[in-house]
C-alpha angles and dihedrals in degrees: 000000000000122000092249091056091048089053091048090051092049092049089052091052090049091051093052090046090052090054090052091048090047090056090054091047090051090052091049093049089053091054091049091049091056093044096079107122120101128191121216112210137187132194115254097217091050092049089050090053090051090050091053091048090054099040092244134124121260089240091058094050092045089054090052091053090047090057089054094055105273111141104167137049123205115219115195116209105255123236122216088268091053092047091051092048089051092052097247095122147348122243116211135165117235092252091053091049092052090053092055115109090212109148091175091058094049092043089055097049104020133231091286088066090055089057091055095057114110114210095217096049127089124241130200116208116201138173104185112080091206091056091044094054092043094051094042092050092049094049093048091047089052093054095250112155106238142166121197139197129195122200126228118302113280094018095088098207117144133175129192120192115209125200105184145114100290098217090052092044091055090057097048119112117234099202127262123306111244093212093061092045092051092050091052092048092047089054089057094247132130125240132230117189129208110209122206123225124234140190125259096031112190127187090246094049093047090049092050095049096047095043090053085067089066088075092063112103118229094006109182105174148354125225133171130236107208139062091253123046117234110266096017122177106000099039101032093112091052088049089055092052091051093051090048087057089057091056093217131113126260111247117224117202110222117240091012120113115212121176111236097018096104091047090048092048091053091047088052089058088253094297090158136133123196125231129204127191141169104231122227090237093056092046090051090055098045102024098217120203122222094266093053092047092049091050090052094050090044093056091048092053100039103035104030104033093242109167103183119056113191113206112198122202100264116205115210122190091209095050116088095197116042094183093055092046094053093044089052090051091053093049094045090050092050093047092048094050092048090050087056090056096256124132120234113215130071119011110258118225126221112248118226117269119238097239117193117204089210093054090048091050093051091048090054091051088064091060092048090049090050092052091049091049090051092053091045090055088055087059097249100127098164093045090049092056091047092049090049093052093044092048093049093050093046094047093047093045096050092050091047095053093047097254087134100140097049089044091052092051095047093048093045090053091051090049094057091046101043103045101051088047092048092045093056093045089056101041107034108088134192092233121060128244138219119269093258093046090048091056091049090047091052091051091048091047090051091048091053090048091049088059085072090049092052092049089051090050089052093048094049095040098134132108089236087071092039090056093043092241081129128017142204107268128221100031094156093043090051088058094049108036096065089051092053092046092050092048089057096041098047095038091060091040090055094047113089128226137025135017124314089257090057091046090052092050091050091049093052090051094052116110115244116238123207092239090059091050089053092047090048090052092051091049090050091053090048090051091051091051090047093051093045090058096053132079133032094304104044127168121284115285122224121243093245090054091051089052091049091051091049090051091053091048091052094047101040102025090227119050117228121223111273091218089059108045100029099038121004105043096041092050092045091051089052090046092053091046093052099033127222096283098165142333092288084080094056095100089051090050093050092049089053091046090061089068093054092047091049091046091058097040091054086079092053086079091086092174089064114088113255092235090057092049091049092050090048090054094047093049090048091052100049093042091046091051091050092051090042091056089053089050091052090049090051090049091051091047091050091049091050091050091049092050091049091047091053090048091053090049091053092050090050 
């Protein structure tokens, strides 16, 4: 078969793969369209503090928040310190207890009890039998050595002796107070609970703690407090069974890493909702106003598919009425979300996607065909056939032996590397083009690159990626590898004479000048800065850049990538206008390539709705073209000045 027929076949495979990926993208867009309900939540303890500050009951303040759109209250599992602060119990050391001149206590338990007190142990003193049984049950379930005493009937005096590591004991959760849960339920609000982890987790203890949550009325979600989930890793499957019994979703806290949470989410068949909050610590540092807070919550809900927004009680030194301030924040957040077309109420949950193994297989074939086409265009026909066969066997084998997730990630990575590289090889010409042709070439280049983005969307079309239970791997590499490939490809293209082997030999024999070492150092620094600002954990962003981003968000609704419209697309438009005449234009080409790489990698943020990513790309293109036209005009003006300057020199 001739090379032209091979290329036609490969293009046909890519086209079919794009149709398969488009079907998956259409499914995903439908899920995102139906996932439009957001829950506003507050923290019970913080609401209670506000109520005390204003001389009102907790029920009254909860009702006020409900009127402003709040539908859910988060209850954090109290520690012994919290329980003491809330008046549920008293914590005393044995030595403190012995010093008490408490005749009632000794009358209840007798002098023989006094003799049993150990000065270095801790003692919990309680009056409410409900609290006593709750705390005792939690401590026993968490393998805390305890002894307990109950006073005479009708006297309601209870003591629990604790023999435990005191630092660990202070961090233990004591279950959820029934009074708070009843107040939330009476206010017509739902409850989310945040469970604390503990040491020495046993299957029986884990079962007891989680099944106690069944008693909570209107429970709407479970989240965890600590960096490691209780029972992880040995009892994580049991934990999943117990949460399934509760019939509520697992709540994932955005930007918080918790060991075991991704595993648990997958075991729960991805019944997960994501929560975003602005912490009190961050607000204290930056002192946000209501507008800035609302913008932040808006971006979380609209651009990252967050469906629970947790509003803390923010204390402002310049605000005379904290209750009014926080009620205004809740109302402003609700109004803003509704203006965006979202519903404010219960948190909606993503429904599972109907993933077809055949559709996934065909989508992956498109990436393999793209890689083969890239190698063919380099003139390596035999290598291209070998790569195609090897890729087909590896892809088929990994799907057959149930290595689906690693196979998806590998193929998605190849898609975002191969297609921008292939696009530039096809569309960048040695000769220049007119301004109009350059614009069309940029649009065509971007369309070819977006083929890789669509294939990636098809490959990662699963709610596990949408919920960030799993993520696209190799984000930074995906930004660097196409640059390195294009340096090699275009360097040898722009070097005249002989085969690539001869060109390489001549290059290796070239003497190195100091100026090239300095230029190389500068390029290396630029590459390090570029890499540091990519991925999920990019370098710190300056305050003026944050303000600029906020301005773009407010004007355009969806902010385009800075790397695209300010750098990549304008430089690529100029590159296409001038043409790649020789290797002196290599820096210009690489600068333009950054825009194409960013364009494709925008879609690697699988948790971002597809419509948002598409709008971001479109805004980046038209703005980039506009700035690129100004860049071409500046180039022309500079050329005219240079010609005139040379003319003046000749006349002189």
